[in-house]
N, C-alpha and C positions, 0 to 999 in steps of 0.2 A: 528736972528740967534739964538738966545738962544733956541728954539722951536727945531734946527733940535738936538742938542745935546740929549735933554730931546728924542725925536724918537731913535735916535740910542741907546740907552739905551735902552728902554721899547723892542726892536724887537728882541736882542739876548734873553729877557726872556719870549719872546712868542716863538719865536723858539726853545725856549728849553726846554718850555709845553709841545709842539706842535710834539718834538721828541718823539717814545716811546723807551723807556727804553729797556736796552737790556737785560737783569733779565728777566724782569714781561712778555714777548712774548715767553721766551726758557719757563718757568714755567707750564704756563699752557697745552703749545702743547704736554707734552709727558703724561697725564694723559687724552686728548681730543683721542689721538693714542688709547692708552691702551681700554680707553673706545668702539672706533670704533671696533678694535679688537676684543673686547669680543662681542660686539655685532653681527658681523657677525659671529665668531664662535660658537655662540646661537642658529642662525638663519642657519648655518650650523647644526647642532645637529637640531632645530627642522626639517627641511625638512630631514632628512637621517631618521629620528624618526619618520615622519607623512609617508613616503615612505614605513617602515618598517611597519607600520599598515596597511598602503594600500594592500600592498602586504599580511598580515597576512589576511584580510577582505577578498581579493581575493581569497586565498585559503578555507578559511571558508564557504564564498558563492559560490565556488565552488564543495564542498565537499555535501553541503547543498542542491545545484540544483541536483546533483549526485543520494544523498537518496531521493530526493522527484519523479526522474525520473526511480528509483528502484521500489521506493514503487507502483509507478501510475504504473508500467508493472507488478510487483506483485499481485498488485489489478485486476486489467484488466485479471492474467492466473483465476483468483479467478473468476472474472464471469464467464470467459469463462467455468470452469471447472462448476461451478454450472448451466447454461445452457446446458452442455452435458449431466450433469447427468438427470436434471430435462427430456432431450429429451428421455433417454433415459428410465428415468422410466414410459414416457407417451407411448413409444412406446411396452412394456409392461404391460403396464394396459392394454391397447388397445387388445395384444394378448390375454392376461386372461379373457379380455370380449366377446371375442370369442369363446376363450376355454367352459367358463363357460353354452352361448345360447348352444352352442353345445352340451354339457354335459344338459342342459336342454332339449333340443327337446329331445338326443333320452332316457329323461327319462319319459316324455311324449308319446312317444309312446312306451316305453315298459311298461307303464300304460294301453294304450288303447289292448295294445296286453294279458295283465293280466288281465283285466277287460272282453276280448271277452272269452279267457280262463275261465273264471269264470265262467262266462256264460253258459257255451257250455258243465259242469258238471253235471254226473247224481244223483250221492249220496254226503250224507254228509262225506262217506270216502274220495272220490275223491276231493271233497271242500278243507278238510282239508289238502290231501299230496301237492295239489297243491298249497294251501295257504301259508304251510311253508317251497314248493321248492321257490314259487317265495320272502318270505321273506328273504331266504335266496342266494338266486340273487340279491336282490335290498341291501344286507348289503355287500357282496361280492363288487358291484359295489360301493357304496357308501366309502367303504373305499378305493379300490384303485383310485377311482374320488379325495379323500383327499388328501391322498400321493403325487398324478399328481400336486394338486391345490399346495399341502407345497412345494414342490421340482421346482417349478416353482417360485411359490412367494420367495423362499431365494436365487434361483440363478437371479433373476431379482433384488433384493438387494443387492446382492455380484457387481451387472451389474454397476447397480444405483452409489452405492458408489466408484466404483474403480478411477475415474476420482476426487472425492475428495479426497479419499485416497490418492492419488499421491499427492495434491496440498500441504495435509497435511505433507507427508513426507518432499517433497521439501521443507517448511517453518522449518521444526526442523533442516535439513542440512544445511541453508542457514541462521539461528538465532544459531546456533551452531557456526558456524565458525567466526560469529562477536562477541559471548559474550567471 
């Protein structure tokens, strides 16, 4: 029986050691809650920052895509203007070649007529007078045809440059607004 009292005496000591101290449990609960609250605040701030950054990135991407679309559209307009200028130039050069061919044909016919006229002269004076008249007519024709060709070339250059000039004007207006 002596053992029973020893067991009773040991039981309250074990129970006392197992029972948590009220001051020990209360002290860690405050810092833990503050740490959790701080982590929650940090996480909320990070999420808000991420949302803000995401929105800014989206806005920047939208601007970049819009700028790229404008650039492609503007470049396409430039290409179309170049094609139009090339078509005008090709058509004009073709018309000028037809004019050159007609002028050359007329000169060949005039030369044949001049040769026939020279073969039918009866005197040296008549040949000299005819040659002088033919030379004057030939010079007048050359000056006249040169003027026509020059005018046609200038008109063709203006017409061919018109689409390109329009694009340059548009570019100046567009970039003046941006800058």
